[in-house]
Biopython code that builds the backbone (N, CA, C, O; Angstrom):
import numpy as np
from Bio.PDB.StructureBuilder import StructureBuilder

atoms = [
    (1, "MET", "N", (-12.846, -55.021, -19.345)),
    (1, "MET", "CA", (-11.489, -55.024, -19.856)),
    (1, "MET", "C", (-11.569, -54.696, -21.342)),
    (1, "MET", "O", (-12.457, -55.185, -22.041)),
    (2, "GLU", "N", (-10.669, -53.894, -21.812)),
    (2, "GLU", "CA", (-10.656, -53.592, -23.234)),
    (2, "GLU", "C", (-9.497, -54.297, -23.923)),
    (2, "GLU", "O", (-8.519, -54.686, -23.285)),
    (3, "ILE", "N", (-9.619, -54.451, -25.208)),
    (3, "ILE", "CA", (-8.542, -55.035, -25.999)),
    (3, "ILE", "C", (-7.649, -53.875, -26.429)),
    (3, "ILE", "O", (-8.048, -53.049, -27.250)),
    (4, "LYS", "N", (-6.454, -53.817, -25.878)),
    (4, "LYS", "CA", (-5.574, -52.671, -26.101)),
    (4, "LYS", "C", (-4.673, -52.810, -27.316)),
    (4, "LYS", "O", (-4.332, -51.814, -27.954)),
    (5, "LYS", "N", (-4.285, -54.038, -27.640)),
    (5, "LYS", "CA", (-3.410, -54.263, -28.789)),
    (5, "LYS", "C", (-3.664, -55.659, -29.336)),
    (5, "LYS", "O", (-4.302, -56.485, -28.683)),
    (6, "ALA", "N", (-3.166, -55.911, -30.525)),
    (6, "ALA", "CA", (-3.344, -57.233, -31.132)),
    (6, "ALA", "C", (-2.604, -58.293, -30.311)),
    (6, "ALA", "O", (-1.487, -58.070, -29.844)),
    (7, "ALA", "N", (-3.245, -59.436, -30.150)),
    (7, "ALA", "CA", (-2.630, -60.546, -29.419)),
    (7, "ALA", "C", (-3.222, -61.857, -29.926)),
    (7, "ALA", "O", (-4.319, -61.890, -30.484)),
    (8, "MET", "N", (-2.468, -62.936, -29.718)),
    (8, "MET", "CA", (-2.896, -64.246, -30.198)),
    (8, "MET", "C", (-2.617, -65.308, -29.137)),
    (8, "MET", "O", (-1.693, -65.186, -28.333)),
    (9, "ALA", "N", (-3.440, -66.349, -29.160)),
    (9, "ALA", "CA", (-3.229, -67.499, -28.286)),
    (9, "ALA", "C", (-3.680, -68.748, -29.026)),
    (9, "ALA", "O", (-4.635, -68.706, -29.801)),
    (10, "GLY", "N", (-2.999, -69.846, -28.789)),
    (10, "GLY", "CA", (-3.381, -71.114, -29.376)),
    (10, "GLY", "C", (-2.570, -71.479, -30.606)),
    (10, "GLY", "O", (-1.674, -70.749, -31.030)),
    (11, "THR", "N", (-2.916, -72.644, -31.170)),
    (11, "THR", "CA", (-2.201, -73.167, -32.329)),
    (11, "THR", "C", (-3.214, -73.644, -33.369)),
    (11, "THR", "O", (-4.425, -73.603, -33.148)),
    (12, "LEU", "N", (-2.698, -74.086, -34.480)),
    (12, "LEU", "CA", (-3.545, -74.655, -35.529)),
    (12, "LEU", "C", (-3.479, -76.180, -35.538)),
    (12, "LEU", "O", (-3.799, -76.820, -36.539)),
    (13, "GLU", "N", (-3.062, -76.750, -34.415)),
    (13, "GLU", "CA", (-3.004, -78.210, -34.278)),
    (13, "GLU", "C", (-4.412, -78.778, -34.100)),
    (13, "GLU", "O", (-5.336, -78.060, -33.718)),
    (14, "SER", "N", (-4.560, -80.041, -34.373)),
    (14, "SER", "CA", (-5.832, -80.712, -34.181)),
    (14, "SER", "C", (-6.282, -80.601, -32.729)),
    (14, "SER", "O", (-5.464, -80.697, -31.814)),
    (15, "SER", "N", (-7.564, -80.402, -32.517)),
    (15, "SER", "CA", (-8.178, -80.268, -31.185)),
    (15, "SER", "C", (-7.780, -78.993, -30.465)),
    (15, "SER", "O", (-7.895, -78.923, -29.242)),
    (16, "ASP", "N", (-7.318, -77.992, -31.183)),
    (16, "ASP", "CA", (-6.950, -76.711, -30.593)),
    (16, "ASP", "C", (-7.659, -75.607, -31.368)),
    (16, "ASP", "O", (-8.397, -75.877, -32.316)),
    (17, "ALA", "N", (-7.433, -74.378, -30.962)),
    (17, "ALA", "CA", (-7.976, -73.222, -31.659)),
    (17, "ALA", "C", (-6.978, -72.087, -31.552)),
    (17, "ALA", "O", (-6.283, -71.954, -30.545)),
    (18, "GLN", "N", (-6.907, -71.273, -32.585)),
    (18, "GLN", "CA", (-6.058, -70.090, -32.567)),
    (18, "GLN", "C", (-6.976, -68.876, -32.500)),
    (18, "GLN", "O", (-7.814, -68.667, -33.377)),
    (19, "VAL", "N", (-6.809, -68.086, -31.458)),
    (19, "VAL", "CA", (-7.647, -66.907, -31.242)),
    (19, "VAL", "C", (-6.784, -65.662, -31.383)),
    (19, "VAL", "O", (-5.737, -65.541, -30.749)),
    (20, "THR", "N", (-7.238, -64.741, -32.221)),
    (20, "THR", "CA", (-6.560, -63.466, -32.415)),
    (20, "THR", "C", (-7.531, -62.357, -32.036)),
    (20, "THR", "O", (-8.681, -62.354, -32.474)),
    (21, "VAL", "N", (-7.063, -61.414, -31.217)),
    (21, "VAL", "CA", (-7.891, -60.267, -30.842)),
    (21, "VAL", "C", (-7.180, -58.982, -31.256)),
    (21, "VAL", "O", (-5.952, -58.898, -31.227)),
    (22, "GLU", "N", (-7.962, -58.000, -31.636)),
    (22, "GLU", "CA", (-7.457, -56.679, -32.011)),
    (22, "GLU", "C", (-8.432, -55.636, -31.488)),
    (22, "GLU", "O", (-9.613, -55.928, -31.298)),
    (23, "PRO", "N", (-7.944, -54.414, -31.252)),
    (23, "PRO", "CA", (-8.869, -53.359, -30.830)),
    (23, "PRO", "C", (-9.928, -53.110, -31.909)),
    (23, "PRO", "O", (-9.674, -53.288, -33.100)),
    (24, "GLY", "N", (-11.092, -52.705, -31.477)),
    (24, "GLY", "CA", (-12.186, -52.370, -32.382)),
    (24, "GLY", "C", (-12.962, -51.201, -31.820)),
    (24, "GLY", "O", (-12.738, -50.787, -30.683)),
    (25, "THR", "N", (-13.870, -50.670, -32.609)),
    (25, "THR", "CA", (-14.599, -49.485, -32.163)),
    (25, "THR", "C", (-16.074, -49.734, -31.902)),
    (25, "THR", "O", (-16.666, -49.076, -31.047)),
    (26, "GLU", "N", (-16.674, -50.666, -32.616)),
    (26, "GLU", "CA", (-18.109, -50.873, -32.481)),
    (26, "GLU", "C", (-18.441, -52.319, -32.153)),
    (26, "GLU", "O", (-18.519, -53.159, -33.050)),
    (27, "GLY", "N", (-18.632, -52.608, -30.898)),
    (27, "GLY", "CA", (-19.034, -53.948, -30.498)),
    (27, "GLY", "C", (-18.004, -55.017, -30.819)),
    (27, "GLY", "O", (-16.852, -54.726, -31.140)),
    (28, "ILE", "N", (-18.443, -56.243, -30.724)),
    (28, "ILE", "CA", (-17.588, -57.388, -30.999)),
    (28, "ILE", "C", (-17.771, -57.799, -32.459)),
    (28, "ILE", "O", (-18.884, -58.095, -32.894)),
    (29, "GLU", "N", (-16.678, -57.815, -33.203)),
    (29, "GLU", "CA", (-16.688, -58.322, -34.572)),
    (29, "GLU", "C", (-16.053, -59.707, -34.522)),
    (29, "GLU", "O", (-14.837, -59.839, -34.386)),
    (30, "LEU", "N", (-16.883, -60.731, -34.632)),
    (30, "LEU", "CA", (-16.420, -62.111, -34.465)),
    (30, "LEU", "C", (-16.379, -62.841, -35.795)),
    (30, "LEU", "O", (-17.355, -62.867, -36.546)),
    (31, "SER", "N", (-15.227, -63.432, -36.067)),
    (31, "SER", "CA", (-15.042, -64.244, -37.272)),
    (31, "SER", "C", (-14.608, -65.640, -36.828)),
    (31, "SER", "O", (-13.644, -65.790, -36.078)),
    (32, "ILE", "N", (-15.327, -66.658, -37.297)),
    (32, "ILE", "CA", (-15.030, -68.036, -36.908)),
    (32, "ILE", "C", (-14.806, -68.885, -38.151)),
    (32, "ILE", "O", (-15.629, -68.904, -39.067)),
    (33, "GLU", "N", (-13.676, -69.587, -38.165)),
    (33, "GLU", "CA", (-13.410, -70.626, -39.163)),
    (33, "GLU", "C", (-13.281, -71.918, -38.376)),
    (33, "GLU", "O", (-12.544, -71.986, -37.393)),
    (34, "SER", "N", (-13.998, -72.940, -38.812)),
    (34, "SER", "CA", (-13.952, -74.187, -38.058)),
    (34, "SER", "C", (-14.210, -75.379, -38.964)),
    (34, "SER", "O", (-15.024, -75.324, -39.886)),
    (35, "SER", "N", (-13.497, -76.450, -38.675)),
    (35, "SER", "CA", (-13.718, -77.693, -39.413)),
    (35, "SER", "C", (-15.027, -78.355, -38.993)),
    (35, "SER", "O", (-15.497, -79.272, -39.667)),
    (36, "VAL", "N", (-15.621, -77.902, -37.892)),
    (36, "VAL", "CA", (-16.871, -78.478, -37.396)),
    (36, "VAL", "C", (-17.963, -77.415, -37.266)),
    (36, "VAL", "O", (-18.866, -77.546, -36.440)),
    (37, "ILE", "N", (-17.878, -76.366, -38.082)),
    (37, "ILE", "CA", (-18.820, -75.248, -37.980)),
    (37, "ILE", "C", (-20.264, -75.692, -38.196)),
    (37, "ILE", "O", (-21.170, -75.174, -37.543)),
    (38, "ASN", "N", (-20.491, -76.636, -39.094)),
    (38, "ASN", "CA", (-21.865, -77.074, -39.367)),
    (38, "ASN", "C", (-22.481, -77.817, -38.190)),
    (38, "ASN", "O", (-23.686, -77.721, -37.958)),
    (39, "GLN", "N", (-21.671, -78.551, -37.453)),
    (39, "GLN", "CA", (-22.177, -79.303, -36.315)),
    (39, "GLN", "C", (-22.224, -78.468, -35.029)),
    (39, "GLN", "O", (-23.179, -78.574, -34.260)),
    (40, "TYR", "N", (-21.214, -77.650, -34.795)),
    (40, "TYR", "CA", (-21.061, -76.997, -33.493)),
    (40, "TYR", "C", (-20.909, -75.483, -33.565)),
    (40, "TYR", "O", (-20.502, -74.863, -32.583)),
    (41, "GLY", "N", (-21.222, -74.880, -34.691)),
    (41, "GLY", "CA", (-21.032, -73.441, -34.876)),
    (41, "GLY", "C", (-21.701, -72.579, -33.820)),
    (41, "GLY", "O", (-21.096, -71.635, -33.314)),
    (42, "LYS", "N", (-22.958, -72.899, -33.480)),
    (42, "LYS", "CA", (-23.684, -72.103, -32.470)),
    (42, "LYS", "C", (-23.010, -72.202, -31.107)),
    (42, "LYS", "O", (-22.876, -71.202, -30.402)),
    (43, "GLN", "N", (-22.590, -73.399, -30.738)),
    (43, "GLN", "CA", (-21.935, -73.596, -29.438)),
    (43, "GLN", "C", (-20.593, -72.878, -29.389)),
    (43, "GLN", "O", (-20.260, -72.254, -28.381)),
    (44, "ILE", "N", (-19.826, -72.960, -30.460)),
    (44, "ILE", "CA", (-18.528, -72.269, -30.515)),
    (44, "ILE", "C", (-18.741, -70.769, -30.330)),
    (44, "ILE", "O", (-18.052, -70.128, -29.536)),
    (45, "ARG", "N", (-19.692, -70.223, -31.064)),
    (45, "ARG", "CA", (-19.994, -68.790, -30.976)),
    (45, "ARG", "C", (-20.417, -68.408, -29.555)),
    (45, "ARG", "O", (-19.950, -67.407, -29.010)),
    (46, "ASN", "N", (-21.306, -69.213, -28.957)),
    (46, "ASN", "CA", (-21.784, -68.921, -27.601)),
    (46, "ASN", "C", (-20.652, -68.933, -26.583)),
    (46, "ASN", "O", (-20.577, -68.046, -25.732)),
    (47, "VAL", "N", (-19.770, -69.927, -26.658)),
    (47, "VAL", "CA", (-18.653, -70.022, -25.710)),
    (47, "VAL", "C", (-17.744, -68.794, -25.829)),
    (47, "VAL", "O", (-17.324, -68.228, -24.820)),
    (48, "ILE", "N", (-17.447, -68.392, -27.054)),
    (48, "ILE", "CA", (-16.576, -67.232, -27.268)),
    (48, "ILE", "C", (-17.230, -65.963, -26.734)),
    (48, "ILE", "O", (-16.595, -65.200, -26.006)),
    (49, "LEU", "N", (-18.488, -65.730, -27.087)),
    (49, "LEU", "CA", (-19.173, -64.512, -26.662)),
    (49, "LEU", "C", (-19.399, -64.478, -25.150)),
    (49, "LEU", "O", (-19.287, -63.417, -24.535)),
    (50, "GLU", "N", (-19.712, -65.616, -24.549)),
    (50, "GLU", "CA", (-19.880, -65.670, -23.091)),
    (50, "GLU", "C", (-18.565, -65.375, -22.376)),
    (50, "GLU", "O", (-18.552, -64.677, -21.362)),
    (51, "THR", "N", (-17.468, -65.901, -22.898)),
    (51, "THR", "CA", (-16.158, -65.651, -22.286)),
    (51, "THR", "C", (-15.795, -64.174, -22.395)),
    (51, "THR", "O", (-15.320, -63.579, -21.428)),
    (52, "LEU", "N", (-16.012, -63.587, -23.551)),
    (52, "LEU", "CA", (-15.747, -62.151, -23.719)),
    (52, "LEU", "C", (-16.618, -61.326, -22.781)),
    (52, "LEU", "O", (-16.158, -60.339, -22.205)),
    (53, "ASP", "N", (-17.881, -61.731, -22.627)),
    (53, "ASP", "CA", (-18.797, -61.025, -21.732)),
    (53, "ASP", "C", (-18.316, -61.104, -20.287)),
    (53, "ASP", "O", (-18.349, -60.105, -19.569)),
    (54, "ARG", "N", (-17.872, -62.272, -19.857)),
    (54, "ARG", "CA", (-17.376, -62.436, -18.478)),
    (54, "ARG", "C", (-16.102, -61.633, -18.230)),
    (54, "ARG", "O", (-15.826, -61.219, -17.104)),
    (55, "LEU", "N", (-15.329, -61.419, -19.295)),
    (55, "LEU", "CA", (-14.121, -60.591, -19.192)),
    (55, "LEU", "C", (-14.446, -59.112, -19.350)),
    (55, "LEU", "O", (-13.557, -58.263, -19.278)),
    (56, "GLU", "N", (-15.718, -58.808, -19.564)),
    (56, "GLU", "CA", (-16.218, -57.440, -19.755)),
    (56, "GLU", "C", (-15.596, -56.765, -20.967)),
    (56, "GLU", "O", (-15.321, -55.565, -20.944)),
    (57, "VAL", "N", (-15.374, -57.537, -22.026)),
    (57, "VAL", "CA", (-14.902, -56.997, -23.298)),
    (57, "VAL", "C", (-16.143, -56.600, -24.090)),
    (57, "VAL", "O", (-17.002, -57.437, -24.368)),
    (58, "THR", "N", (-16.235, -55.319, -24.454)),
    (58, "THR", "CA", (-17.420, -54.830, -25.161)),
    (58, "THR", "C", (-17.156, -54.489, -26.620)),
    (58, "THR", "O", (-18.096, -54.356, -27.404)),
    (59, "SER", "N", (-15.888, -54.346, -26.992)),
    (59, "SER", "CA", (-15.587, -54.071, -28.393)),
    (59, "SER", "C", (-14.243, -54.673, -28.767)),
    (59, "SER", "O", (-13.340, -54.787, -27.939)),
    (60, "GLY", "N", (-14.133, -55.052, -30.025)),
    (60, "GLY", "CA", (-12.893, -55.606, -30.523)),
    (60, "GLY", "C", (-13.155, -56.545, -31.683)),
    (60, "GLY", "O", (-14.283, -56.980, -31.914)),
    (61, "LYS", "N", (-12.092, -56.845, -32.402)),
    (61, "LYS", "CA", (-12.155, -57.809, -33.500)),
    (61, "LYS", "C", (-11.591, -59.125, -32.981)),
    (61, "LYS", "O", (-10.474, -59.172, -32.466)),
    (62, "VAL", "N", (-12.353, -60.170, -33.118)),
    (62, "VAL", "CA", (-11.943, -61.480, -32.624)),
    (62, "VAL", "C", (-12.027, -62.469, -33.775)),
    (62, "VAL", "O", (-13.083, -62.643, -34.384)),
    (63, "LYS", "N", (-10.905, -63.113, -34.066)),
    (63, "LYS", "CA", (-10.871, -64.132, -35.116)),
    (63, "LYS", "C", (-10.499, -65.459, -34.465)),
    (63, "LYS", "O", (-9.518, -65.549, -33.727)),
    (64, "VAL", "N", (-11.289, -66.478, -34.748)),
    (64, "VAL", "CA", (-11.053, -67.806, -34.188)),
    (64, "VAL", "C", (-10.925, -68.799, -35.337)),
    (64, "VAL", "O", (-11.809, -68.904, -36.187)),
    (65, "VAL", "N", (-9.813, -69.522, -35.347)),
    (65, "VAL", "CA", (-9.624, -70.624, -36.281)),
    (65, "VAL", "C", (-9.630, -71.887, -35.430)),
    (65, "VAL", "O", (-8.665, -72.195, -34.731)),
    (66, "ASP", "N", (-10.739, -72.606, -35.507)),
    (66, "ASP", "CA", (-10.971, -73.768, -34.656)),
    (66, "ASP", "C", (-10.648, -75.055, -35.401)),
    (66, "ASP", "O", (-11.029, -75.236, -36.557)),
    (67, "LYS", "N", (-9.945, -75.938, -34.720)),
    (67, "LYS", "CA", (-9.609, -77.247, -35.280)),
    (67, "LYS", "C", (-10.202, -78.364, -34.429)),
    (67, "LYS", "O", (-9.571, -79.398, -34.210)),
    (68, "GLY", "N", (-11.429, -78.140, -33.950)),
    (68, "GLY", "CA", (-12.110, -79.159, -33.152)),
    (68, "GLY", "C", (-11.850, -79.042, -31.664)),
    (68, "GLY", "O", (-11.867, -80.043, -30.948)),
    (69, "ALA", "N", (-11.607, -77.818, -31.188)),
    (69, "ALA", "CA", (-11.310, -77.605, -29.769)),
    (69, "ALA", "C", (-12.549, -77.814, -28.903)),
    (69, "ALA", "O", (-13.673, -77.531, -29.318)),
    (70, "LEU", "N", (-12.319, -78.313, -27.699)),
    (70, "LEU", "CA", (-13.385, -78.421, -26.710)),
    (70, "LEU", "C", (-13.721, -77.033, -26.175)),
    (70, "LEU", "O", (-12.946, -76.091, -26.342)),
    (71, "ASP", "N", (-14.881, -76.912, -25.530)),
    (71, "ASP", "CA", (-15.305, -75.624, -24.978)),
    (71, "ASP", "C", (-14.270, -75.040, -24.020)),
    (71, "ASP", "O", (-13.992, -73.842, -24.061)),
    (72, "CYS", "N", (-13.702, -75.878, -23.164)),
    (72, "CYS", "CA", (-12.731, -75.395, -22.186)),
    (72, "CYS", "C", (-11.478, -74.843, -22.862)),
    (72, "CYS", "O", (-10.863, -73.902, -22.360)),
    (73, "THR", "N", (-11.104, -75.421, -23.989)),
    (73, "THR", "CA", (-9.943, -74.940, -24.744)),
    (73, "THR", "C", (-10.265, -73.605, -25.396)),
    (73, "THR", "O", (-9.447, -72.686, -25.360)),
    (74, "LEU", "N", (-11.442, -73.487, -25.988)),
    (74, "LEU", "CA", (-11.850, -72.205, -26.582)),
    (74, "LEU", "C", (-11.838, -71.095, -25.539)),
    (74, "LEU", "O", (-11.327, -70.002, -25.782)),
    (75, "LYS", "N", (-12.405, -71.391, -24.381)),
    (75, "LYS", "CA", (-12.466, -70.408, -23.301)),
    (75, "LYS", "C", (-11.060, -69.988, -22.878)),
    (75, "LYS", "O", (-10.790, -68.798, -22.717)),
    (76, "ALA", "N", (-10.169, -70.954, -22.699)),
    (76, "ALA", "CA", (-8.800, -70.660, -22.278)),
    (76, "ALA", "C", (-8.059, -69.825, -23.324)),
    (76, "ALA", "O", (-7.311, -68.914, -22.969)),
    (77, "ARG", "N", (-8.258, -70.123, -24.587)),
    (77, "ARG", "CA", (-7.581, -69.374, -25.655)),
    (77, "ARG", "C", (-8.090, -67.937, -25.725)),
    (77, "ARG", "O", (-7.303, -67.010, -25.918)),
    (78, "VAL", "N", (-9.396, -67.745, -25.570)),
    (78, "VAL", "CA", (-9.955, -66.383, -25.582)),
    (78, "VAL", "C", (-9.418, -65.594, -24.386)),
    (78, "VAL", "O", (-8.973, -64.457, -24.536)),
    (79, "GLU", "N", (-9.464, -66.202, -23.209)),
    (79, "GLU", "CA", (-8.949, -65.543, -22.004)),
    (79, "GLU", "C", (-7.493, -65.139, -22.199)),
    (79, "GLU", "O", (-7.117, -63.999, -21.924)),
    (80, "CYS", "N", (-6.689, -66.059, -22.664)),
    (80, "CYS", "CA", (-5.255, -65.813, -22.835)),
    (80, "CYS", "C", (-5.005, -64.682, -23.824)),
    (80, "CYS", "O", (-4.175, -63.813, -23.558)),
    (81, "ALA", "N", (-5.696, -64.672, -24.946)),
    (81, "ALA", "CA", (-5.503, -63.623, -25.946)),
    (81, "ALA", "C", (-5.880, -62.250, -25.384)),
    (81, "ALA", "O", (-5.179, -61.266, -25.621)),
    (82, "VAL", "N", (-6.982, -62.186, -24.642)),
    (82, "VAL", "CA", (-7.400, -60.904, -24.055)),
    (82, "VAL", "C", (-6.393, -60.439, -23.007)),
    (82, "VAL", "O", (-6.031, -59.263, -22.975)),
    (83, "TYR", "N", (-5.943, -61.348, -22.156)),
    (83, "TYR", "CA", (-4.932, -60.973, -21.159)),
    (83, "TYR", "C", (-3.647, -60.499, -21.829)),
    (83, "TYR", "O", (-3.060, -59.503, -21.406)),
    (84, "ARG", "N", (-3.212, -61.198, -22.858)),
    (84, "ARG", "CA", (-2.000, -60.789, -23.572)),
    (84, "ARG", "C", (-2.168, -59.410, -24.200)),
    (84, "ARG", "O", (-1.212, -58.635, -24.251)),
    (85, "SER", "N", (-3.353, -59.098, -24.672)),
    (85, "SER", "CA", (-3.580, -57.789, -25.293)),
    (85, "SER", "C", (-3.471, -56.664, -24.275)),
    (85, "SER", "O", (-3.293, -55.502, -24.640)),
    (86, "ASN", "N", (-3.577, -57.012, -23.001)),
    (86, "ASN", "CA", (-3.457, -56.036, -21.918)),
    (86, "ASN", "C", (-2.150, -56.163, -21.149)),
    (86, "ASN", "O", (-1.971, -55.517, -20.117)),
    (87, "ASP", "N", (-1.238, -56.991, -21.643)),
    (87, "ASP", "CA", (0.047, -57.240, -20.984)),
    (87, "ASP", "C", (-0.110, -57.743, -19.551)),
    (87, "ASP", "O", (0.727, -57.458, -18.695)),
    (88, "VAL", "N", (-1.185, -58.491, -19.290)),
    (88, "VAL", "CA", (-1.391, -59.085, -17.968)),
    (88, "VAL", "C", (-0.633, -60.404, -17.936)),
    (88, "VAL", "O", (-0.949, -61.332, -18.680)),
    (89, "THR", "N", (0.373, -60.477, -17.063)),
    (89, "THR", "CA", (1.190, -61.685, -16.998)),
    (89, "THR", "C", (1.279, -62.274, -15.589)),
    (89, "THR", "O", (1.807, -63.372, -15.409)),
    (90, "GLU", "N", (0.772, -61.558, -14.601)),
    (90, "GLU", "CA", (0.839, -62.045, -13.222)),
    (90, "GLU", "C", (-0.546, -62.038, -12.589)),
    (90, "GLU", "O", (-1.422, -61.271, -12.987)),
    (91, "ASN", "N", (-0.726, -62.901, -11.599)),
    (91, "ASN", "CA", (-1.981, -62.992, -10.844)),
    (91, "ASN", "C", (-3.191, -63.194, -11.757)),
    (91, "ASN", "O", (-4.221, -62.540, -11.593)),
    (92, "LEU", "N", (-3.054, -64.091, -12.703)),
    (92, "LEU", "CA", (-4.153, -64.380, -13.627)),
    (92, "LEU", "C", (-5.232, -65.197, -12.927)),
    (92, "LEU", "O", (-4.914, -66.170, -12.243)),
    (93, "PRO", "N", (-6.499, -64.824, -13.082)),
    (93, "PRO", "CA", (-7.590, -65.562, -12.434)),
    (93, "PRO", "C", (-8.056, -66.751, -13.270)),
    (93, "PRO", "O", (-9.248, -66.868, -13.558)),
    (94, "TRP", "N", (-7.142, -67.633, -13.664)),
    (94, "TRP", "CA", (-7.496, -68.768, -14.515)),
    (94, "TRP", "C", (-8.552, -69.638, -13.866)),
    (94, "TRP", "O", (-8.390, -70.114, -12.742)),
    (95, "GLY", "N", (-9.623, -69.833, -14.586)),
    (95, "GLY", "CA", (-10.609, -70.822, -14.206)),
    (95, "GLY", "C", (-11.434, -70.526, -12.979)),
    (95, "GLY", "O", (-12.630, -70.817, -12.983)),
    (96, "GLY", "N", (-10.873, -69.971, -11.940)),
    (96, "GLY", "CA", (-11.616, -69.778, -10.701)),
    (96, "GLY", "C", (-12.586, -68.615, -10.761)),
    (96, "GLY", "O", (-13.766, -68.791, -10.456)),
    (97, "VAL", "N", (-12.133, -67.449, -11.139)),
    (97, "VAL", "CA", (-12.965, -66.262, -11.156)),
    (97, "VAL", "C", (-13.853, -66.236, -12.393)),
    (97, "VAL", "O", (-15.024, -65.864, -12.320)),
    (98, "ILE", "N", (-13.295, -66.627, -13.509)),
    (98, "ILE", "CA", (-14.021, -66.592, -14.772)),
    (98, "ILE", "C", (-14.584, -67.974, -15.032)),
    (98, "ILE", "O", (-13.829, -68.943, -15.124)),
    (99, "ARG", "N", (-15.894, -68.081, -15.153)),
    (99, "ARG", "CA", (-16.529, -69.382, -15.356)),
    (99, "ARG", "C", (-17.212, -69.434, -16.691)),
    (99, "ARG", "O", (-17.805, -70.454, -17.042)),
]
sb = StructureBuilder()
sb.init_structure("model")
sb.init_model(0)
sb.init_chain("A")
sb.init_seg("    ")
for serial, (resi, resn, name, xyz) in enumerate(atoms, 1):
    if name == "N":
        sb.init_residue(resn, " ", resi, " ")
    sb.init_atom(name, np.array(xyz, "f"), 0.0, 1.0, " ", f" {name:<3s}", serial, name[0])
structure = sb.get_structure()
C-alpha cells in the first residue's frame, strides 16, 4: 500500500499518539517525538516500522508525537493514518489481518 496523500490519526492526549503520514520518494522517513523516548524509543520505532511493513508501505514521511501510548495504540494510529491516506473507509481489516 502506498501513502497517497497526507493524513493524520490520534490525539496529543496523555497515553495516546498522533501519527501523520505524507507521500515520500525514498524509503520511510520516520520522525519520533516522545515523552518516553529514552526509555522506550527502540520499541516505539520497532512497532511503527513493523506496522508499516505489514501494510506494505515502502516509502513515505511518518511523524509520530507520542504521549506514552501503548504498542497497540501506536499500531492502531499508524494503520488508521495509512488507511486515511488511501481513502479506505469500508471493510477495514482491523486487528485480524494485520498483526
